[in-house]
Phi, psi and omega in degrees: 000137181282144176300152182236136175244127180241127182238150171259120185234127180289098180237126182247351182206176180292335175296320177297315179300318180298321180295316179293318179300319181296312183290324178287328177299326178290333179278339185297132179083297185292321187250020175092357178285120178270319178200163176209155180228136180242120180244101183293326182298314179271354184056046187236132177240123181246124182240127179246142178146180179274078185232156173274126180307319181294325179294319178295315179303310182298319181296313180292324179299332180297343178288344183089359179277144178297123186231137175211161176289141179296133180300128182297318183297333180291329181279324188269329188294128177291153183297325182301325179279335183285331184299313179300326178296322179298321178296319180298322180293319181289335180283341180278132180282141175280166179299321180296320179295318180297317179295320179297316179297319180295320180295316179298318180298315180294317180297321180292323178291323177296316180296320179295318181294325181290330182275339179277141177289148181287140181248051182271000000 
């Protein structure tokens, strides 16, 4: 079985896919790449062959797309264990949510201050 390199590549359109396809196509045959698959939905690029992971990473990075190695735990981790983590993420407030709550709090205090008579 040929070694496999899996990358996470920021692709938002078919033009992005075409750029990644072009650079990997140049590696096919000459540089040990036997086959590759590009999944825009998962932003996942899988390369099979007798290749150096760093060489594949560098080649795909030349497209200008944000590129990183696919997290190993995401491939190995069973779904039953992944579900509680998803709940923990949804329970955490985003920075935008925190700012919105702070803005609402400040606005309500301003409105309250405007309705109270001044005690000067």
